Residue, then its C-alpha position, 0 to 999 in steps of 0.5 A: m692931362f696925364t700921359s701915364y697908365k699909373e698915374s691914371i689909376d692912382w687917380l681913379f682909385s683915389q677921387i672917385p669913390t670905390f667899393q672896394n675901400l669905401g664899402a657902402g659909402a662908395y655905392k650910388p644907387g639910381l641910374d640918372t647920373v649914368l645914363h647922363l655921363s652914357h650920353l655925354f659919350g655917345n650912348p654906347h650902351q644903347r649899341l650893344k647886344c648883351i646877356h645880362i647877369a646878377g646872383t649873389n654868387g656864381k655870377g663871375s664863373t657864369a659870365s666867363t663860361i658864357a663868354a668863353v662858350l660864345q668865343s669858342a663860337g667865332l663870336k667877338v665877345a666882350l666881357y664885363t666883370s668886377p672886382h678885379l684881382i690884379d690888375f684894374r684892365e681885368r674888368i674890361r676884356v674883348n675875347g679874353q684880351m683886357i682893355s689897353e693901358a692907352e685905352v684907360v689913360d684917354f677915357i680918364n682923360r676925357f672924361r676929367a676934361l668933361n667937368f662932370d657934375p654931379q661925381p659918379s661913382f667907380f663903378e658908373l665911370t667903369t661901366i661906360m668906360a666898358f661900354e664905350h670900349f666894347v663899341r669900339q671894339n665891334v663885338d658881336i656880343a657883350v656879357i655883362e655882369v651886375g656889378l652889385g644888386g641889380r634894380l639900381d646897379a649902373t649896368n641896368i641901362i642896357s636892354p639885354i637880349l638874355s637876362v640871368i639871374t643865378n641864385i639869392s643868398l645874404d650879401h650886403t644887406a645893407l644895401l640890398g635888404n635883410t632877407p632872401a625875398e628882399i635881395a631878391v627884388e634888387k635882383a629882379g629889377i634885371i628882368k625886362p619886358l618881353t626878355p627871357v630870363i634864366i634863373g639858376e636856383a630860387e625857392g618860396e618867397v624868392r621864387i614868387v618874387f621872380e616869378n611876379r616880376a616876369a610877369e608883370v613884364s610879361a618875360p619868358i621865366t626859366f627856372a633851371q633847377d626844374a629841368p636839369l640839362y645834364r644827366a650826371a656829372s663825374r669829378s676828379p681833383f682837376e675836372i668835372i664831367y657833365h654827361q649828357t648834356p644837349w651838347g654832348d659829354i662835357h669837361s669842365e676846369l671848374t672843380a667847385d662844388c657849387q659848379l655843379l648848379n652854375a652849369n645847369t644854369i650857364l647851359h639853360a642860359l646858352h639853350a635860349l640864346p637865338l644862336n648856333i652853339t656847336p658841341q666844340a665850341v660848348a665844349s670848348g669854353f667849358a674846358h678853357v673858360c681860365q685861359l679864355s676869359g682870364l677868370m682867376g680864384r675860382w677853387s684854383t689850384l696854384s700848385l700841387s706841392p703843396r697843393v695850394i687852393c684859392d677861392t674868392g667865395h665870401n658869403p653864406g651862400g658861397w660857403q655853403y661849398l666851400g665848407p664841405q670841400l674843405a672838410q674833405l681836404a682836412a678829412a685827407s691830410t693836413l689842412h692849412v688855411v689862411i683867411g680873412f674878411v673885410n670890415d663891414k662882413d657878418v663872419s658869424h655866418i661864414f665861422p660855422f662852416l670852417p672844419t675844426n681840425a685845420i689849422y687857420y692863418l688869419a690875415t688882414p686885407s690890404v685894402q682900407r676896409g680890411r679886418p685886422a686879423a687880431e680881430l678874429i681871433p676870438i671869433a675863431n676861440q669861440y668855434h675851437l679853430n687853432a688860429t694865429a693872427f697875421d698883419s698881411v696875406e703874404q706873412a699868413f701864407n709864408a706861415a703855412r707854406n713853412a709849416a705845410l708838407p709836400s702831402h698837406s693842402i694850403f686854402v685861401g680865401g675869405s674874400t675877394f681882396i684876401v686872394a688879390d693880395l694872395l696872387s699879387f705875390f704868389k706869381 
């Protein structure tokens, strides 16, 4: 029996297959194991009122903003997201507060006493840990982010009151499919009978996949892009203002370009909920989403002189927005970019988005899947980037900070794990 949080977490990450370390080898598609595990813990998934959120990009900020708005409306709100950046407990929150270390230890001890067979994946086990915690906390509503895909994801045992799919882009193709339409089939698996679904962005074959799935199960479907719920958006470096929404003008602290689409998806989701959500609650949730939910790493400004920005975007869908924003920074002043990837990421779709007039510091993430930065030098040369390789994010960032003047900008990203490494020492 474990007595300390560190001992429990060390066991969790070393004994249970984790996607963070193994990639595809830790992915266990199918719901039989997680359903059996949930049964042994009292079927907590059956006692939760849930909002289920899937998508290639934007699902984390969408889930966090919805949770922040509902919390501002006076509800007790659970939030389940992944991956974490610094502390495992970031994944499991109620009204922004992480699950306690003692509860993590207790759950892992009770699981180990079961001698459960077959061994669940890391995500299956932590999903049931989250659901049980939310039931114990007697939450009013739980906002649940899909881990990977949708149809066979461990979270898909819930029966939500609303489903949300933000968008589709090529990511995890070895597991989910090689085309946007194939990936859409997996994401569409969260669309449940008679349950409203909001689709943020979908075109062509992807849209048809969602329409067909919704028709099969008689789920009311709304495509957010067809009916914008704000008239215009204006921005500064530190906020975006959405004008003339159903709740008035809204100031959001999330300023990445992709948030212009995410915000419309969020507003449609809030509009579809059978709840009385006041303008004050919407305004507070958008304005204070990071404080209320614990969200980090979404075009987040960490310091101003030089300006340090980090973002967890790690696939082509995310970089189609990050690339132009970096180009704007590079045009305004000298831009230093600390960037790195995991070894199963196809970076050929990301390097074309990188501005050539920046200085690059290639970093190796600290996880087992981290791609050695030196392997990226030939690719950087191919795209005519001024790049140097470093063995760690800390080394790369310190080199960038030493080279940067107060008027310069430093961007850190390319992978969730690069941002996690940065935050672990930066704060």
